N, C-alpha and C positions, 0 to 999 in steps of 0.2 A: 763779916762772913769769913769763915775759916776754910782753908784748903785741907783736903784729906787725901790719904793714900788708900786705895782699894786694890786688893789682890785676889786673884782667882785663876782658874784654868778651865779650858774647854777640851773635853776628851773627844777623840776621833768619833765621828758618826753620832755625836750627841750635840744638840743645839744649845742646851742650857749651860750656863757658866756655873761652875762650882766655886762659890766664894769662900775664902779662907778668913776666919775671924782674926782680927788683929787686936791684941790687948791694948788698952788705954795706957799711956797716951800716944803710943807709937803710930796710930793712924793719922794723927794731927800733923799738919805741915805748915803751920803758921797762918796768920791772917792773909787774906788776898793782897791787901795793900803792902804789907811788909814783905811778903814773898815776891811780889812784882818788883819792889825796889831792889831786893837782893839779887834776883835773877836778871835784872837790867844792868847790873854793873858791867863795866867795860872789860873786866878781867877774863871773862869766859872764853873769848876768842883766843887770847894768848895762852890760856891753859889747855885749850882743846876740847872744852865742853860745849857741845852743840845742842843736843836734844833737851837737856835739863834747862838750858838757858832760854828755851822757848817759853818757860813759865813767866818770863818777863813781859810777854805779850799775849800768850794763849792760855786758855783755860777750858777744858782740861788738856793734858798731854797723855799719850798712850805709849806703852811699851808692850808689844804683843808678839809672842813667838820667841823661840829660843835664840834666834839671831839678835833680836832686840834686847833680850836679857843679857847677852854678851856685851852689847853696846852699853847698856846701863851699868853693868859691872865695871867696865872700863871708865865710864864717867864718874862713878862713885870713887874709884881708885884715884882718878885725877883730882877730884874734889878733896879727898882725904890728904893726898900728897901736897896740895897747895893751900890748904885751909889757913895756915898761918899768914900767907901773903894777901889774903882777901880782907879788906878793911870793912868790917861789919861787926855787929854785937857778938862777942865770943860765945855767950850762952846760946844764942840762936843758931849760930854756925854749928856748934857742937851737938845741939839737940837734933837739928835737921839731918846732919850726917848720921847720927845714931839711928834716927827713924828710918832713913833710907836703907841703911845696912840691915837693920832688923827686918824690915818688910821684904827686901830683896832676898835675903837668906831664907826667911820663912817660906817664901814662894818657891824658890828653886829646890828647897829640900822637900816640899810637900807635893808639888805638881808632878804627876807621872811623866816620864821621858817621852811618851808617845802622845802627850797632850800639847795644847797651845797655851802657855802661861800668859797672864796679862797683869800689868801693874799700871794703875791709872792714878795720876795726881791731878786733882781738880777741886 
């Protein structure tokens, strides 16, 4: 079973979420088993990544609202800055980072500022 990234936003006074289409393969975030192994590494606490590291135990995880988008941006930056020091398959690390960056940027550039953006990995 694969983990996937889903992005969208909810506008004020509207109950429905507007989903944003993510081009293949950027919505993929590895198999659940490989992803759990990666996000269970002991490196995350040292690096300062808290929410993404929950993927080592939880499925799915949610980033909802602009405050959480700022948190996610910070965690993506920490991941990128420390990618070389994390012992895991280089191709997987590089592709997952690229997928996170693509999905995050697409979401924040598309969601209206008065909406509530959401990025879900699960």
